[in-house]
Residue frames relative to the residue before (quaternion, step in Angstrom):
aa qw qx qy qz dx dy dz
M 1.0000 0.0000 0.0000 0.0000 0.00 0.00 0.00
S 0.4691 -0.6413 0.5231 0.3083 3.57 -1.10 0.71
S 0.7223 -0.4063 0.3036 0.4702 3.56 -1.29 0.15
P 0.4610 -0.7254 0.4250 0.2839 3.64 -0.67 1.03
V 0.2635 -0.7346 0.6034 0.1639 3.54 -1.00 0.87
I 0.7275 0.2267 -0.1667 0.6258 3.57 1.31 -0.39
K 0.0878 0.7900 -0.6024 0.0735 3.58 -0.82 0.97
L 0.0472 -0.7725 0.6331 -0.0113 3.54 -0.68 1.18
S 0.0672 -0.8069 0.5869 -0.0020 3.55 -0.84 1.00
D 0.8517 -0.1722 0.0768 0.4888 3.55 -0.62 1.26
V 0.2007 0.8296 -0.4911 0.1742 3.57 0.96 0.96
D 0.0675 -0.7567 0.6499 0.0214 3.53 -1.05 0.96
L 0.0199 0.7889 -0.6135 0.0307 3.56 -1.08 0.77
S 0.0322 -0.7663 0.6417 0.0042 3.55 -0.96 0.96
L 0.1623 -0.7819 0.5974 0.0735 3.56 -1.11 0.73
G 0.7041 0.4138 -0.3342 0.4704 3.55 -1.13 0.68
R 0.3524 -0.7346 0.5455 0.1964 3.52 -1.35 0.11
G 0.8425 0.1987 -0.1353 0.4821 3.52 -1.27 0.47
A 0.8385 -0.1235 0.1223 0.5164 3.54 -0.96 -0.95
A 0.6673 0.5027 -0.2967 0.4625 3.57 1.21 -0.46
R 0.4607 0.6935 -0.4462 0.3282 3.59 1.26 -0.04
V 0.1085 -0.8058 0.5821 0.0062 3.57 -0.84 1.05
H 0.3725 -0.7094 0.5589 0.2137 3.55 -0.95 0.96
I 0.1776 -0.8441 0.5029 0.0553 3.58 -0.29 1.29
L 0.7961 0.1249 -0.0432 0.5906 3.59 0.80 -1.03
R 0.1231 -0.8211 0.5573 -0.0026 3.54 -0.87 1.04
G 0.8513 -0.1766 0.0872 0.4863 3.57 -0.32 1.26
I 0.2167 0.8062 -0.5191 0.1835 3.57 1.00 0.85
S 0.0364 0.7491 -0.6610 0.0240 3.55 -0.97 0.96
L 0.1520 0.7899 -0.5671 0.1771 3.56 -0.72 1.08
E 0.0833 -0.7734 0.6264 0.0510 3.55 -1.07 0.78
V 0.0802 -0.7743 0.6273 0.0233 3.55 -1.07 0.85
G 0.3643 -0.7672 0.4936 0.1875 3.57 -0.71 1.09
Q 0.6448 -0.5122 0.3989 0.4035 3.55 -1.25 0.43
G 0.8306 0.1876 -0.1682 0.4966 3.57 -0.85 1.02
E 0.5304 0.6371 -0.4069 0.3838 3.59 1.25 -0.02
A 0.2426 -0.7295 0.6181 0.1638 3.57 -1.21 0.60
V 0.0369 -0.8055 0.5900 -0.0402 3.56 -0.67 1.16
G 0.2021 -0.7776 0.5872 0.0991 3.56 -0.89 1.00
L 0.2047 -0.7607 0.6070 0.1048 3.57 -0.82 1.05
V 0.0236 0.8066 -0.5876 0.0592 3.58 -0.63 1.12
G 0.3325 0.7293 -0.5585 0.2135 3.56 -1.26 0.39
P 0.6838 -0.4901 0.3431 0.4178 3.57 -1.25 0.27
S 0.6286 -0.4891 0.4250 0.4301 3.56 -1.26 0.28
G 0.7881 0.2872 -0.2319 0.4926 3.55 -0.95 0.91
S 0.4975 0.6782 -0.4218 0.3385 3.57 1.25 0.10
G 0.5995 -0.6020 0.3456 0.3984 3.60 1.26 -0.18
K 0.3540 0.7727 -0.4747 0.2287 3.60 1.27 0.08
S 0.7234 0.4354 -0.2576 0.4698 3.57 0.70 -1.07
S 0.6247 0.5343 -0.3429 0.4546 3.59 1.05 -0.70
L 0.6203 0.5247 -0.3406 0.4731 3.57 1.03 -0.73
L 0.6403 0.5265 -0.3165 0.4610 3.57 0.98 -0.87
M 0.6708 0.4965 -0.2957 0.4648 3.58 0.94 -0.89
A 0.6164 0.5295 -0.3458 0.4692 3.58 1.11 -0.63
V 0.6414 0.5166 -0.3147 0.4719 3.58 0.99 -0.83
A 0.7072 0.4537 -0.2555 0.4783 3.58 1.00 -0.85
G 0.4799 -0.6857 0.4316 0.3365 3.59 1.24 -0.12
L 0.4739 0.6699 -0.4396 0.3652 3.57 1.23 0.39
E 0.7269 0.2136 -0.1870 0.6253 3.57 1.33 -0.14
R 0.3216 -0.7295 0.5748 0.1844 3.57 -0.92 0.95
V 0.3615 -0.7511 0.5081 0.2168 3.59 -0.68 1.04
D 0.5155 -0.6545 0.4679 0.2949 3.57 -1.23 0.58
A 0.7961 0.0009 0.0452 0.6035 3.57 1.07 -0.74
G 0.6965 0.4209 -0.3428 0.4692 3.56 -1.23 0.50
T 0.4047 -0.7128 0.5229 0.2340 3.55 -1.32 -0.03
V 0.1670 -0.7280 0.6568 0.1036 3.50 -1.27 0.68
E 0.0158 -0.8040 0.5934 -0.0336 3.57 -0.55 1.18
I 0.0882 -0.7704 0.6311 0.0190 3.53 -0.92 1.00
A 0.8221 -0.1109 0.0091 0.5584 3.57 -0.53 1.25
G 0.7492 -0.4231 0.2052 0.4664 3.55 0.97 0.93
Q 0.6161 0.5392 -0.3461 0.4581 3.60 1.28 -0.12
N 0.3223 -0.7221 0.5844 0.1822 3.56 -0.79 1.08
L 0.3771 -0.7682 0.4681 0.2204 3.59 -0.42 1.20
A 0.5903 0.5964 -0.3688 0.3998 3.60 1.12 -0.55
L 0.6566 0.5297 -0.3071 0.4404 3.59 1.18 -0.47
L 0.6313 0.5267 -0.3247 0.4676 3.58 1.30 -0.10
D 0.3821 -0.6790 0.5621 0.2775 3.58 -1.04 0.73
E 0.7422 -0.4437 0.2478 0.4369 3.58 -1.24 0.24
D 0.6608 0.5016 -0.3185 0.4586 3.61 0.94 -0.80
D 0.6765 0.4789 -0.2934 0.4764 3.58 0.91 -0.91
L 0.6300 0.5341 -0.3325 0.4553 3.57 1.06 -0.75
A 0.6483 0.5109 -0.3188 0.4658 3.59 0.94 -0.85
E 0.6516 0.5029 -0.3119 0.4746 3.59 1.00 -0.82
Y 0.6612 0.5096 -0.3062 0.4576 3.57 0.94 -0.89
R 0.6445 0.5149 -0.3118 0.4714 3.56 0.98 -0.87
G 0.6563 0.5334 -0.3153 0.4305 3.58 0.94 -0.88
R 0.6948 0.4663 -0.2704 0.4761 3.56 1.10 -0.70
N 0.8247 0.3386 -0.1064 0.4404 3.56 0.92 -0.92
I 0.7970 0.2721 -0.1098 0.5279 3.61 1.11 -0.60
G 0.1315 -0.7590 0.6341 0.0676 3.54 -0.89 1.02
I 0.1678 -0.8084 0.5619 0.0504 3.58 -0.92 0.93
V 0.0750 -0.7605 0.6444 0.0264 3.54 -0.98 0.98
F 0.1889 -0.8079 0.5535 0.0731 3.57 -0.61 1.17
Q 0.6275 -0.5036 0.4242 0.4156 3.56 -1.32 0.23
S 0.7036 0.2973 -0.1965 0.6148 3.57 1.03 -0.86
F 0.5416 -0.7199 0.3292 0.2830 3.51 -0.66 1.17
H 0.1828 -0.8302 0.5071 0.1420 3.62 1.18 -0.58
L 0.2989 0.7229 -0.5580 0.2769 3.56 0.86 0.97
I 0.4736 -0.6439 0.5154 0.3089 3.57 -1.17 0.58
P 0.3946 -0.7882 0.4127 0.2296 3.61 -0.32 1.22
T 0.6927 0.4765 -0.2788 0.4641 3.59 1.14 -0.55
M 0.6551 0.4736 -0.3086 0.5013 3.57 1.30 0.12
T 0.5121 -0.6260 0.4910 0.3235 3.55 -1.16 0.61
A 0.6919 -0.4357 0.3531 0.4547 3.56 -1.30 0.16
L 0.6541 0.5175 -0.3146 0.4531 3.59 0.91 -0.89
Q 0.6773 0.4891 -0.2961 0.4630 3.58 0.90 -0.89
N 0.6234 0.5503 -0.3400 0.4393 3.59 1.00 -0.79
V 0.6976 0.4560 -0.2705 0.4818 3.57 0.94 -0.87
A 0.6616 0.5285 -0.3063 0.4349 3.57 1.08 -0.69
V 0.5187 0.6885 -0.4074 0.3016 3.61 1.14 -0.61
P 0.7216 0.4186 -0.2997 0.4629 3.68 0.62 -0.92
L 0.6169 0.5423 -0.3460 0.4535 3.58 1.13 -0.55
E 0.6404 0.5053 -0.3178 0.4833 3.57 1.04 -0.78
L 0.6425 0.5234 -0.3214 0.4582 3.59 0.99 -0.83
A 0.6819 0.4653 -0.2759 0.4923 3.57 1.16 -0.64
G 0.5340 -0.6679 0.3819 0.3505 3.58 1.29 0.04
R 0.3708 0.7397 -0.4877 0.2783 3.57 1.21 0.41
E 0.3690 -0.7456 0.5124 0.2130 3.59 -0.69 1.06
D 0.7115 0.4185 -0.2430 0.5095 3.57 1.22 -0.52
A 0.1563 0.8544 -0.4885 0.0834 3.58 1.24 0.51
F 0.7356 0.4238 -0.2577 0.4614 3.60 0.76 -0.97
E 0.6130 0.5288 -0.3562 0.4666 3.57 1.08 -0.59
R 0.6616 0.4965 -0.2954 0.4780 3.56 0.98 -0.88
A 0.6432 0.5251 -0.3185 0.4573 3.59 0.97 -0.86
S 0.6409 0.5212 -0.3203 0.4637 3.57 0.99 -0.82
A 0.6561 0.5123 -0.3098 0.4594 3.57 0.95 -0.87
E 0.6602 0.5036 -0.3122 0.4616 3.60 0.98 -0.83
L 0.6513 0.5005 -0.3256 0.4683 3.61 0.96 -0.76
R 0.6297 0.5061 -0.3383 0.4826 3.58 1.05 -0.63
A 0.6344 0.5477 -0.3263 0.4372 3.57 1.06 -0.73
V 0.7263 0.3734 -0.2365 0.5265 3.61 1.15 -0.54
G 0.6235 -0.6086 0.3189 0.3731 3.57 1.23 0.44
L 0.6044 0.5709 -0.3545 0.4279 3.58 1.18 0.46
G 0.2000 0.8223 -0.5090 0.1575 3.55 1.07 0.70
D 0.7127 0.4160 -0.2498 0.5065 3.58 1.19 -0.47
R 0.6634 0.4887 -0.3023 0.4793 3.60 1.27 0.25
L 0.2865 0.8124 -0.4801 0.1656 3.59 1.23 0.24
S 0.7726 0.3659 -0.1868 0.4840 3.59 0.91 -0.87
H 0.5001 0.6544 -0.4269 0.3734 3.59 1.28 0.17
Y 0.3900 -0.6913 0.5601 0.2373 3.54 -1.17 0.72
P 0.6954 -0.4927 0.3092 0.4219 3.61 -1.15 0.49
A 0.6590 0.5244 -0.3154 0.4374 3.60 0.95 -0.83
E 0.6725 0.4799 -0.2847 0.4863 3.57 1.25 -0.40
L 0.6508 0.4979 -0.3016 0.4875 3.58 1.31 0.01
S 0.5103 -0.6097 0.5038 0.3377 3.56 -1.20 0.53
G 0.6895 -0.4625 0.3439 0.4387 3.58 -1.28 0.19
G 0.6633 0.5075 -0.3037 0.4585 3.55 0.95 -0.87
E 0.6530 0.5025 -0.3139 0.4718 3.56 1.02 -0.78
Q 0.6303 0.5235 -0.3395 0.4619 3.59 1.02 -0.73
Q 0.6655 0.4834 -0.3180 0.4715 3.59 0.96 -0.77
R 0.5989 0.5413 -0.3619 0.4662 3.59 1.11 -0.56
V 0.6149 0.5229 -0.3387 0.4834 3.58 1.06 -0.73
A 0.6528 0.5163 -0.3110 0.4587 3.58 0.96 -0.88
V 0.6349 0.5126 -0.3244 0.4784 3.59 1.04 -0.76
A 0.6470 0.5144 -0.3143 0.4669 3.58 0.94 -0.88
R 0.6461 0.5207 -0.3151 0.4606 3.58 0.98 -0.84
A 0.6618 0.5105 -0.3053 0.4562 3.59 0.97 -0.85
L 0.7422 0.4311 -0.2202 0.4635 3.57 0.97 -0.85
A 0.5092 0.7050 -0.4027 0.2856 3.58 1.16 -0.52
P 0.7123 0.4297 -0.2940 0.4706 3.67 0.88 -0.72
D 0.4125 -0.7275 0.4443 0.3211 3.60 1.33 0.08
P 0.1052 0.8308 -0.5387 0.0926 3.61 0.75 1.02
S 0.5034 -0.6387 0.4813 0.3270 3.56 -1.23 0.39
I 0.7717 0.2487 -0.1198 0.5729 3.59 1.26 -0.45
I 0.1247 -0.7402 0.6541 0.0931 3.54 -1.12 0.78
C 0.1274 -0.7528 0.6429 0.0612 3.56 -0.90 1.02
A 0.0234 -0.8157 0.5764 -0.0432 3.58 -0.52 1.19
D 0.1257 -0.8100 0.5724 0.0206 3.57 -0.57 1.21
E 0.8044 -0.2398 0.1000 0.5342 3.58 -0.25 1.34
P 0.0553 0.8701 -0.4894 0.0201 3.63 0.84 0.92
T 0.7282 0.3690 -0.2425 0.5242 3.60 1.22 -0.31
G 0.3974 0.7816 -0.4264 0.2220 3.58 1.28 0.00
N 0.7418 0.3812 -0.2208 0.5056 3.61 1.10 -0.61
L 0.6206 0.5532 -0.3266 0.4497 3.57 1.28 0.22
D 0.5324 -0.5907 0.4800 0.3703 3.56 -1.20 0.44
E 0.7293 -0.4781 0.2576 0.4161 3.56 -1.22 0.46
A 0.6940 0.4799 -0.2919 0.4505 3.59 0.82 -0.97
T 0.6779 0.4783 -0.2910 0.4765 3.58 0.92 -0.92
G 0.6229 0.5479 -0.3307 0.4499 3.56 1.05 -0.78
A 0.6417 0.5232 -0.3173 0.4625 3.55 1.01 -0.84
Q 0.6459 0.5192 -0.3212 0.4583 3.58 1.01 -0.79
V 0.6669 0.4901 -0.3018 0.4732 3.58 0.95 -0.87
A 0.6305 0.5257 -0.3319 0.4647 3.59 1.02 -0.78
D 0.6288 0.5289 -0.3291 0.4653 3.58 0.96 -0.86
L 0.6505 0.5295 -0.3053 0.4508 3.55 0.98 -0.91
I 0.6661 0.5077 -0.3059 0.4528 3.59 0.85 -0.96
F 0.7078 0.4530 -0.2777 0.4655 3.58 0.83 -0.95
R 0.6280 0.5287 -0.3494 0.4517 3.60 1.04 -0.66
L 0.6960 0.4633 -0.2814 0.4710 3.58 0.82 -0.96
R 0.6130 0.5433 -0.3453 0.4580 3.58 1.05 -0.72
S 0.6707 0.4940 -0.2983 0.4659 3.58 0.97 -0.88
E 0.6615 0.5249 -0.3082 0.4380 3.57 0.92 -0.92
R 0.7766 0.3547 -0.1664 0.4933 3.57 0.99 -0.82
A 0.3728 -0.7491 0.4685 0.2836 3.60 1.31 -0.01
T 0.2960 0.7714 -0.4981 0.2629 3.54 1.07 0.85
T 0.4537 -0.6502 0.5337 0.2941 3.57 -1.08 0.70
L 0.1163 -0.8037 0.5825 0.0344 3.58 -0.91 0.93
L 0.0552 -0.7481 0.6609 0.0216 3.54 -0.93 1.01
L 0.0468 -0.8489 0.5220 -0.0684 3.54 -0.29 1.35
V 0.1678 -0.7489 0.6349 0.0886 3.57 -0.87 1.02
T 0.1935 0.7901 -0.5612 0.1532 3.57 -0.76 0.99
H 0.3688 -0.6790 0.5850 0.2463 3.53 -1.31 0.50
D 0.6073 0.5721 -0.3320 0.4401 3.56 1.31 -0.29
L 0.3257 -0.7836 0.4963 0.1835 3.58 -0.26 1.26
S 0.6280 0.5383 -0.3497 0.4399 3.61 1.02 -0.73
L 0.6351 0.5011 -0.3238 0.4906 3.59 1.13 -0.61
A 0.6449 0.5232 -0.3191 0.4567 3.58 0.95 -0.86
E 0.6521 0.5444 -0.3153 0.4231 3.58 1.03 -0.77
R 0.5732 0.5667 -0.3865 0.4482 3.58 1.25 -0.13
C 0.5678 0.5858 -0.3790 0.4368 3.57 1.27 -0.23
D 0.6217 -0.5323 0.4204 0.3916 3.55 -1.30 0.23
R 0.8048 0.0582 0.0382 0.5894 3.55 1.12 -0.73
I 0.2283 -0.7434 0.6129 0.1403 3.55 -1.16 0.70
V 0.1061 -0.7706 0.6267 0.0453 3.56 -0.96 0.93
P 0.2025 -0.7924 0.5639 0.1143 3.62 -0.37 1.19
M 0.1205 -0.7806 0.6102 0.0617 3.55 -1.12 0.75
R 0.0674 0.7683 -0.6354 0.0366 3.54 -1.22 0.58
S 0.8611 0.0190 -0.0424 0.5064 3.55 -1.00 0.95
G 0.7317 -0.4678 0.2386 0.4345 3.56 0.94 0.92
K 0.6806 0.4508 -0.2824 0.5039 3.55 1.28 0.18
V 0.4505 -0.6195 0.5597 0.3161 3.53 -1.28 0.46
E 0.3566 -0.7722 0.4871 0.1980 3.56 -0.69 1.08
T 0.8027 0.0030 0.0308 0.5956 3.59 0.88 -0.92
P 0.1177 -0.8423 0.5216 0.0675 3.61 0.33 1.17
F 0.8610 0.1881 -0.1523 0.4472 3.49 -1.31 0.69
A 0.2914 0.7327 -0.5585 0.2577 3.63 1.08 0.57
R 0.3719 -0.7887 0.4543 0.1824 3.55 -0.74 1.03
E 0.7323 0.4181 -0.2512 0.4753 3.59 1.00 -0.65
P 0.4667 -0.6920 0.4691 0.2886 3.62 -0.76 0.99
K 0.7629 0.2731 -0.1635 0.5627 3.59 0.99 -0.77
R 0.0574 0.8095 -0.5762 0.0968 3.52 -0.60 1.17
A 0.6026 -0.5640 0.4171 0.3805 3.56 -1.12 0.62
G 0.8019 0.2955 -0.2365 0.4623 3.52 -0.97 0.94
L 0.6236 0.5694 -0.3633 0.3936 3.60 1.06 -0.62
A 0.6386 0.5590 -0.3414 0.4040 3.56 0.96 -0.84
S 0.6872 0.4802 -0.2962 0.4576 3.59 1.11 -0.53
E 0.5471 0.6182 -0.4002 0.3980 3.59 1.28 -0.19
R 0.4052 -0.6876 0.5414 0.2645 3.55 -0.96 0.79
V 0.0255 -0.8274 0.5599 -0.0340 3.58 -0.62 1.12
């Protein structure tokens, strides 16, 4: 493995309060190399999305360390963490999370404007053209299909040129054909830009396109750092 751009060491995470508090991640240790694509698979409730949110700095862990490109996220306050995330991590959600009152161009330009980029709209336009939406720049989310909305979300995630893409079930709200197109787009752009990809999915065929599969169950990594995407016994596991 190349030098890790993502490094989790003995990470624990609980969510909720009092009697409703649930232990989500249990002693997670994981390293992901620069430019590597890793698929997180496992049953619902296994902690896949929570792990992704911890990597993105959207959840503060209770114990252990989360390091992104050598930066311990626990040492950053909320403002610095948001700035660091904006520069280094692009996030694609299952639900597109587009701002309904903004056009596709404006949605993609938002993180660039927040980062102080003077060329925010030029860059946003280029990213939308890169995902095949050059003729949809002035369309609002309600005027776009589900696949087109997810393409906007992908363009928004990639526009700041992050070193890491965190994708949480990016094809989960799409039909099979549209999902395949969006998956092709994500993997093509990731390859072209040598971006690290951390992908959460229930779709084993999608996970197998990654360099490595990391199965999770009950908040734990079952077989960390397995090198081969296809391994005996994994195909029969319900994910």
